C-alpha positions as CSV (number, residue, x, y, z in Angstrom):
1,M,-20.0,19.0,26.9
2,N,-18.1,19.4,30.2
3,E,-18.8,17.9,33.6
4,K,-20.5,21.0,35.0
5,E,-22.9,21.2,32.0
6,L,-23.7,17.5,32.2
7,R,-24.5,17.6,35.9
8,Q,-26.7,20.8,35.5
9,A,-28.6,19.3,32.6
10,L,-29.4,16.1,34.5
11,V,-30.0,17.6,37.9
12,H,-33.8,16.9,37.8
13,L,-33.4,13.2,36.8
14,P,-33.5,10.6,39.6
15,L,-29.9,9.4,39.2
16,Q,-28.0,8.2,42.3
17,E,-24.6,9.3,40.9
18,V,-23.2,10.9,37.7
19,R,-19.7,10.0,36.6
20,F,-18.1,12.2,33.9
21,L,-15.0,10.7,32.3
22,P,-13.0,12.5,29.6
23,R,-11.4,9.2,28.5
24,V,-12.1,5.6,29.6
25,G,-11.5,2.0,28.5
26,S,-15.1,0.9,28.9
27,T,-18.0,2.7,30.6
28,N,-19.6,-0.7,31.3
29,D,-16.5,-1.6,33.4
30,I,-17.0,1.5,35.6
31,A,-20.7,0.7,35.8
32,R,-19.9,-2.8,37.0
33,E,-17.5,-1.3,39.7
34,L,-20.3,0.9,40.9
35,I,-22.7,-2.0,41.3
36,N,-20.1,-4.1,43.1
37,Q,-19.5,-1.2,45.5
38,G,-23.1,-1.5,46.7
39,G,-25.6,1.3,47.0
40,Q,-29.0,1.8,45.5
41,G,-30.7,3.4,42.5
42,I,-29.4,4.0,39.0
43,S,-26.1,5.8,38.3
44,L,-24.8,7.2,35.0
45,V,-21.3,6.8,33.6
46,Y,-20.6,9.1,30.7
47,A,-17.4,9.2,28.7
48,E,-16.2,11.7,26.0
49,E,-14.0,9.0,24.6
50,Q,-14.0,5.2,25.0
51,T,-10.9,3.3,24.0
52,A,-11.6,-0.3,24.9
53,G,-15.3,-0.7,24.8
54,R,-16.9,-4.0,23.8
55,G,-20.1,-5.0,22.0
56,R,-21.9,-8.3,21.9
57,A,-19.9,-11.4,21.1
58,G,-16.7,-9.7,22.1
59,R,-16.7,-7.2,19.3
60,Q,-14.7,-4.0,19.7
61,W,-16.7,-0.9,20.4
62,L,-14.7,2.3,20.1
63,S,-15.7,6.0,20.2
64,Q,-13.9,9.2,19.3
65,K,-14.5,12.4,21.2
66,G,-17.4,14.3,19.8
67,A,-18.3,11.6,17.3
68,S,-20.3,9.3,19.5
69,L,-22.6,9.4,22.5
70,V,-21.3,6.8,24.9
71,F,-22.6,6.0,28.4
72,S,-23.6,3.2,30.7
73,L,-26.2,2.8,33.4
74,A,-25.4,1.0,36.7
75,I,-28.7,-0.4,37.7
76,H,-28.9,-2.0,41.2
77,S,-31.0,-5.1,41.5
78,E,-33.9,-3.5,43.4
79,L,-34.6,-1.4,40.3
80,V,-34.5,-4.1,37.7
81,V,-38.2,-4.0,36.9
82,P,-38.8,-6.0,33.7
83,K,-39.0,-9.7,34.1
84,P,-37.1,-11.6,32.6
85,V,-34.1,-9.4,33.3
86,S,-33.0,-9.8,29.6
87,L,-35.7,-7.2,28.8
88,I,-33.7,-4.4,30.4
89,S,-31.9,-4.0,27.1
90,G,-35.3,-3.9,25.4
91,L,-36.3,-1.0,27.7
92,G,-33.0,0.7,26.7
93,A,-33.7,0.2,23.0
94,I,-37.2,1.6,23.3
95,S,-35.9,4.6,25.2
96,V,-33.5,5.3,22.3
97,C,-36.3,4.9,19.8
98,F,-38.5,7.4,21.7
99,A,-35.7,9.9,21.7
100,L,-35.1,9.5,18.0
101,E,-38.8,9.6,17.2
102,G,-38.9,12.9,19.0
103,L,-36.4,14.2,16.4
104,G,-38.7,13.1,13.6
105,M,-36.8,9.9,12.8
106,T,-38.1,6.4,12.2
107,P,-35.9,4.0,14.2
108,R,-36.3,0.2,14.1
109,V,-35.2,-2.4,16.7
110,K,-32.9,-5.0,15.2
111,W,-33.5,-7.7,17.7
112,P,-32.3,-8.0,20.3
113,N,-30.6,-4.7,21.0
114,D,-29.5,-2.7,18.0
115,I,-31.2,0.4,16.6
116,L,-31.5,0.9,12.8
117,L,-32.2,4.0,10.7
118,A,-33.0,3.2,7.1
119,G,-31.7,-0.3,7.6
120,R,-28.3,0.8,9.0
121,K,-27.1,0.5,12.5
122,V,-26.9,3.7,14.5
123,C,-26.9,2.5,18.0
124,G,-25.8,-0.6,19.9
125,I,-26.7,-1.6,23.5
126,L,-24.8,-4.1,25.6
127,Q,-26.3,-5.6,28.7
128,E,-24.1,-7.3,31.3
129,N,-25.7,-8.9,34.3
130,L,-23.9,-9.2,37.7
131,W,-24.7,-12.2,39.8
132,Q,-23.8,-13.6,43.2
133,G,-24.8,-17.2,42.9
134,D,-28.5,-17.2,41.9
135,D,-29.0,-13.6,43.1
136,L,-28.9,-10.7,40.7
137,V,-26.7,-7.9,42.0
138,G,-27.3,-5.5,39.2
139,V,-27.1,-4.7,35.5
140,A,-24.6,-2.7,33.6
141,L,-26.3,-1.3,30.4
142,G,-24.0,0.3,27.9
143,F,-25.2,2.6,25.0
144,G,-23.2,3.7,22.0
145,L,-24.8,6.0,19.4
146,N,-23.1,7.3,16.3
147,L,-23.5,11.0,16.2
148,S,-21.4,12.0,13.2
149,S,-19.8,10.3,10.2
150,G,-16.5,10.2,12.2
151,S,-18.0,7.4,14.3
152,V,-18.7,5.1,11.4
153,P,-15.8,2.8,10.4
154,P,-14.9,2.2,6.8
155,A,-17.3,-0.3,5.1
156,E,-14.6,-3.0,4.9
157,Q,-14.4,-3.0,8.7
158,L,-18.1,-3.5,9.2
159,D,-20.0,-6.7,9.6
160,F,-23.3,-4.8,9.2
161,P,-24.1,-1.5,7.4
162,A,-23.8,1.5,9.8
163,T,-24.8,5.2,9.7
164,S,-24.8,8.2,12.1
165,L,-27.5,10.5,13.2
166,E,-25.9,13.3,11.3
167,Q,-25.9,11.3,8.1
168,A,-29.4,10.1,8.6
169,S,-30.9,13.5,9.4
170,G,-28.7,15.8,7.4
171,S,-27.9,17.9,10.5
172,R,-26.0,17.7,13.8
173,V,-28.0,16.3,16.6
174,G,-27.6,18.0,20.0
175,E,-25.8,15.5,22.3
176,M,-27.0,16.9,25.5
177,E,-30.7,16.9,24.5
178,L,-30.4,13.4,23.1
179,L,-28.9,12.1,26.3
180,K,-31.6,13.8,28.4
181,S,-34.3,12.4,26.2
182,I,-33.0,8.8,26.4
183,L,-32.5,9.0,30.1
184,G,-35.9,10.6,30.7
185,A,-37.6,7.8,28.8
186,F,-35.6,5.1,30.6
187,L,-36.1,6.5,34.1
188,A,-39.8,7.4,33.6
189,P,-39.7,4.5,32.7
190,A,-40.8,4.2,29.1
191,C,-43.8,1.9,28.6
192,G,-44.4,2.0,32.3
193,G,-41.5,-0.5,32.7
194,S,-43.9,-3.5,32.4
195,T,-43.0,-6.6,30.4
196,I,-46.1,-6.2,28.2
197,G,-45.5,-2.5,27.6
198,I,-41.9,-3.1,26.6
199,L,-42.8,-6.1,24.3
200,Q,-45.6,-4.1,22.6
201,A,-43.3,-1.1,22.0
202,M,-40.5,-3.3,20.6
203,E,-42.9,-5.2,18.3
204,A,-44.3,-2.0,17.0
205,R,-40.7,-1.0,16.0
206,L,-39.3,-4.4,15.1
207,A,-37.1,-4.5,12.1
208,Y,-37.8,-7.1,9.4
209,M,-41.4,-7.8,10.5
210,G,-42.9,-10.2,8.0
211,E,-39.5,-10.5,6.2
212,W,-37.2,-13.6,5.9
213,V,-34.1,-13.5,8.1
214,E,-31.3,-15.9,9.0
215,V,-30.2,-16.2,12.6
216,W,-26.9,-17.7,13.6
217,V,-26.9,-19.0,17.2
218,A,-23.5,-19.1,18.9
219,G,-21.9,-18.7,15.4
220,E,-22.8,-22.3,14.5
221,T,-26.5,-23.1,14.2
222,R,-28.3,-21.4,11.3
223,I,-32.0,-20.7,11.6
224,L,-34.0,-19.5,8.6
225,G,-37.5,-18.0,9.1
226,Q,-40.0,-15.2,8.7
227,V,-40.2,-12.6,11.5
228,R,-43.6,-12.8,13.2
229,G,-43.0,-10.9,16.5
230,L,-41.9,-11.5,20.0
231,S,-42.9,-14.1,22.6
232,E,-43.9,-13.4,26.2
233,D,-40.3,-13.7,27.4
234,G,-38.9,-11.5,24.6
235,S,-37.7,-14.3,22.3
236,L,-37.8,-13.6,18.6
237,M,-40.7,-15.6,16.9
238,L,-40.1,-16.9,13.4
239,H,-42.1,-19.1,11.1
240,S,-40.2,-21.6,9.0
241,A,-41.0,-22.3,5.3
242,E,-43.0,-25.3,6.5
243,G,-45.0,-23.1,8.9
244,A,-43.4,-24.3,12.1
245,K,-43.1,-21.8,14.9
246,I,-39.5,-21.1,16.1
247,A,-38.6,-19.2,19.2
248,V,-35.0,-17.7,19.2
249,P,-34.0,-16.9,22.8
250,F,-31.7,-14.1,23.9
251,G,-28.0,-15.1,23.5
252,E,-25.0,-14.7,21.2
253,I,-26.8,-14.4,17.9
254,H,-26.3,-12.8,14.5
255,L,-29.4,-11.8,12.7
256,R,-29.3,-10.8,9.0
257,P,-32.1,-10.2,6.4
258,V,-32.2,-12.7,3.6
259,V,-31.4,-10.8,0.4
């Protein structure tokens, strides 16, 4: 994909700006710069290769040219529709799910913002909010999808099993069509952009529903419970072995199934 092809493919989408970058440290950094420069609407930052990306909890998030689909959305505050703002990443997750379902796949949302295929991570989403005091300036929302096996690190380097769309489907997925499908769902927006719509769509695709998981909060506190769904603010709802209801809010968490 080159810059001309990208712009032509996305010309009918309501994007304020499209940035094409052959190589970049982090697309989210560029999205943050666009937000800080002011303006309106939603802009796209697309990179063929990302060398210093980051995931949640400071994890490294790299991508090689042609092996991954890497992009960020710079969303100015007036277009942050879901409340609370943390559900923006949920809208992103659902948009990816809609696109993969259109390809005949069965994705699941590993709360709060990873996408799984057959129990393995194929996509990660990173939301970074920009504030001026108590006022939200905008949201940088980064997406990283594994397209081919070259995007999947060796097993010994992974803290959670991973796969690629090529491995999961047995064929190469068109990068341009996938990007258009995700952006179309997000900008439509998927689920009408309402809090209830996003929560319902996430719950319908929630990984480990009814199963036992362990959640590590801030790397220290371990919570063990059975997944029961999502609360009105998007928190993960668990039931303990004693039947107590536990709400796990968004934050730096690690969620794993109990084997």
